[in-house]
N, C-alpha and C positions, 0 to 999 in steps of 0.2 A: 345140550352139551354139558351143562353144569352137572346134571344128574349122572351122566356117563362117566364123568371124572370125579365123582363123589364130592362135589362142591355143594354147599348149601347157601341159600339166599333167603332173606326175609321177603315178605310180600311186597314191600315198597321197592326193594332192590330189583326183584323180579319184574315188576311192572315197568320200572325205569329202563331195564335192559331191553324189554320188548319195545318200548318207545324209541330207544336208540336205534334198534335194528329197523324199525318202521321208518324212522327219519332217513336212515341211509338208503333204504330201498325206494323211498318216495321223493327224495331230494333231487332237484334238477342239477345241483352242483355235483352229484355223484352219477354222472352219465355213464361212467365205466363200472357201475355197481356190478360186481361179479358175486352174486349171492353168497355162496359158500366161502369163497376166499375172503370177502369183506368181513363176514361174521367171524371167521377163524382169526383174522388179524385183530379184530376188535377184542375177541376173547383173550388172545395172547397179550394184548395191552392191559387188559384187566388183571391177568395173572401177574404181570410185572408190577402193577400198582399194588396189588395185594402183597407181593414179596417185599416191596419197599416198606409198606406199612408194618409187616411182621418183623422186619429186620430190627426194629426198635424195641421189640419185646424179647426179653432175655430167654424165657422158656415158654414159648407159646403152647397152649393146650391143643389137643387133637381137634377140638371144636374150632378154635381160632385158625388153625391151619387149613381147615376145610371151608371156612366162611368167606364169602365175598360180600363186602359191605358197600353201602351207597357211597361212602367216601372214596372207595376205589374207583367207582365209575366217574365220580365228579373229578377226580384227579386226572383221568385220561382225557376228559372233555376240556379241561383247562389247558393241558399240554397241547392238544390239537387246535386250540383256538388261536 
């Protein structure tokens, strides 16, 4: 999904995203796991976290606008906890 929307992630962030999706699909707490919907909702949360992070940058570069950081993922985990 990241590639389809021209987002970039570093190796650590990509691995962590895969771990999150695996957690959702394997978690007993997520009995209503609806694969595509859950992943889409997760991705939309990541986009919101990225937007909040970028809002503090006066003139973000094209690279910054397309990058999803590990901090974005951590932020959504903290919000959902």
